[in-house]
C-alpha positions in Angstrom: 110.3 99.2 87.5 112.1 101.8 85.0 114.5 99.0 83.8 111.5 96.8 82.9 109.5 100.0 80.8 113.1 100.2 78.8 113.5 96.3 78.1 109.9 96.2 77.1 111.3 98.6 73.8 113.8 96.4 73.1 111.6 93.3 73.3 109.1 94.8 70.7 111.2 93.3 67.9 111.1 89.6 69.4 107.5 89.8 69.8 106.8 90.2 66.0 109.5 88.1 64.7 109.2 85.5 62.1 110.6 82.2 63.9 109.1 82.3 67.8 110.2 80.1 70.4 107.7 77.8 72.7 107.6 76.3 75.6 109.0 73.1 75.9 107.3 71.9 78.8 104.5 69.0 79.1 101.2 70.1 77.7 97.5 69.0 78.7 95.0 67.9 76.3 94.5 70.4 73.7 98.3 71.5 73.5 97.5 74.8 76.1 99.1 74.6 79.6 96.8 75.1 82.7 97.7 77.9 85.3 96.6 77.8 88.8 96.3 81.6 89.8 96.0 82.5 93.2 93.5 85.1 93.6 93.4 85.0 97.6 95.0 83.4 100.5 93.9 83.3 104.3 90.4 85.1 103.4 87.6 84.6 106.2 85.0 84.3 103.7 84.6 84.5 99.8 81.7 84.2 97.6 80.6 82.4 94.7 78.2 83.6 92.0 76.5 86.8 91.9 74.4 89.1 89.6 76.5 88.4 86.3 77.4 84.8 86.9 75.8 81.9 85.1 74.7 78.6 86.8 77.5 77.5 88.7 78.0 73.7 89.2 79.5 72.6 92.4 81.4 69.5 93.1 83.9 68.4 96.1 87.6 69.0 95.3 88.9 65.9 96.8 86.1 63.5 96.0 84.6 65.2 92.6 81.6 64.5 93.7 78.4 66.5 93.0 77.4 69.1 96.2 75.0 71.7 93.9 74.0 74.2 91.7 74.2 77.7 92.1 71.3 79.4 90.0 72.8 81.8 87.7 72.6 85.6 89.2 72.7 84.1 92.7 75.3 84.2 95.4 76.5 81.8 98.1 79.0 82.7 100.4 81.5 80.4 101.8 83.0 80.0 105.0 85.6 77.7 106.8 83.7 75.2 108.8 84.0 75.9 113.0 84.7 72.5 113.6 87.4 72.1 111.3 88.9 74.3 109.4 90.1 72.3 106.8 86.8 71.5 105.8 84.5 74.2 104.5 80.5 75.0 103.9 78.8 76.6 101.7 75.7 79.1 103.1 73.0 79.5 100.2 70.9 82.9 100.9 68.0 81.2 102.8 70.9 80.7 105.6 70.9 77.2 105.2 74.7 75.3 105.1 75.9 72.4 103.3 77.9 69.6 105.2 81.3 70.2 105.8 83.5 69.6 102.2 87.2 69.1 101.9 87.3 72.1 98.9 85.2 72.8 96.2 85.6 73.3 92.6 83.1 75.9 90.6 82.3 75.7 87.3 80.3 77.7 84.9 77.6 76.3 83.4 75.4 78.7 81.1 76.9 79.4 77.9 78.2 83.2 77.0 78.7 83.3 81.0 81.9 83.4 83.4 82.3 81.5 86.9 82.0 84.6 89.3 83.8 84.5 92.3 84.5 87.2 95.0 82.2 89.4 92.4 84.9 89.0 89.5 84.3 87.1 86.8 86.9 84.4 85.5 87.4 82.0 82.9 88.2 78.5 83.7 86.9 76.8 87.3 87.8 78.1 90.8 88.7 75.7 93.1 88.3 76.9 97.0 89.8 75.1 100.4 90.3 76.2 103.8 92.8 75.7 106.4 94.1 77.4 109.7 95.2 80.4 107.5 91.7 80.9 105.9 90.5 80.2 103.0 92.5 80.1 99.4 90.9 80.7 95.8 92.3 79.8 92.8 91.2 80.1 89.2 92.9 77.4 87.2 92.3 78.7 83.6 94.3 78.3 80.1 97.4 80.4 79.7 96.3 82.4 76.6 93.0 83.2 78.8 95.4 84.1 82.2 97.3 86.3 79.3 94.7 88.5 77.9 93.5 89.2 81.7 97.6 90.3 82.5 98.1 92.1 79.2 95.8 95.3 80.0 96.4 95.7 83.8 100.4 95.3 83.3 100.8 97.9 79.8 97.7 99.6 80.6 95.8 101.2 77.4 98.0 102.1 74.3 97.2 103.6 71.0 96.7 101.1 67.4 100.3 102.4 66.4 101.9 101.3 69.9 100.5 97.4 68.9 103.6 95.9 69.4 104.5 97.0 72.2 100.9 95.1 73.1 102.4 92.5 71.4 105.9 92.3 73.3 104.1 92.3 76.7 102.1 89.3 75.9 104.7 87.6 75.1 106.9 88.5 77.7 104.0 88.0 80.7 103.5 84.8 78.8 107.2 83.5 78.9 107.1 84.7 82.8 103.9 82.3 83.9 105.0 79.2 82.1 108.4 79.4 83.4 107.2 80.1 87.2 104.6 77.4 87.1 105.0 76.0 90.6 106.5 78.8 92.0 104.2 78.8 94.6 103.5 75.2 95.0 103.6 75.6 99.0 100.0 77.4 98.9 98.5 75.3 95.8 98.9 77.4 93.3 101.5 78.7 90.5 101.0 82.6 90.4 99.5 85.3 92.3 96.8 87.6 90.5 99.1 90.8 92.1 102.1 92.3 91.6 104.4 89.8 93.7 104.0 88.3 89.9 101.4 89.7 87.5 98.1 91.7 88.4 95.3 89.8 86.8 92.2 91.0 87.1 90.2 88.1 85.1 87.7 88.8 82.2 86.3 92.5 83.3 90.0 93.6 81.9 89.6 91.7 78.7 89.7 93.9 75.4 89.9 93.6 71.8 93.4 94.7 71.8 94.5 92.3 74.5 92.5 88.9 72.5 94.4 90.4 69.3 98.0 90.4 71.3 97.5 87.3 72.2 95.9 85.3 69.0 98.9 86.9 67.2 101.6 85.4 69.4 99.7 82.3 70.5 102.7 80.0 72.1 105.2 82.3 71.9 107.7 82.9 74.8 111.2 83.9 75.5 114.4 81.7 76.0 115.9 80.6 79.4 118.5 83.4 78.7 116.1 86.4 77.9 113.7 85.9 80.6 114.0 87.1 84.6 112.0 86.1 87.6 110.7 89.6 87.8 107.4 90.1 85.5 107.4 93.0 83.2 105.3 96.0 84.4 104.6 99.3 83.4 102.1 100.5 85.6 102.5 101.3 89.2 100.4 98.6 91.2 97.5 100.8 92.7 96.6 102.1 88.9 95.6 98.9 87.6 92.0 99.1 86.5 89.0 97.8 88.6 86.0 96.0 87.6 
């Protein structure tokens, strides 16, 4: 990672340049790309909801049909269906189970709350699917919210007079994320939430400094020549902050 630490310094000027470059790719409604972040792959079980979560609306991913809602603060368990590992079931606190489902989509419907998956809060929505390898948990989130959950773990806390470095990190992280969309398409997502791509820990690691950097560099990306296939990080993987 040392070469990336050196490169970060050289990108400070770029991040604050007056003429930012913007992603040329297709944009969804609202003009902001959505990313699919692989939070976990091959799990024997997962959970949605919890003490810090709002009410969650659950639908079947394949059909879009409503499955039900998880009350605010309540945790449901997700398990592969024993009869068909391509399907899953939700287990309520009273141990009753839903019918077998071809994956689920989960959204928060409580104002000022977030969707909770495996005990961690996320913006956007959560998709969970099942296969012979286990459960795959994916966070579908817009790119700027994703960057707000990446900047802190990737660069670490910075003093106010080091804000230029935080701006540079936001630009580099956004550039890497957009350039590598579809990189893990075989698994159904764009990026891992760990050092295989960029460390992403959701709402817990967002900060005023990170959001300031996201807003001040909104939409800015490096040119193709300036990007690399390896994300920038000045922190060792085991030092990322935890919720």
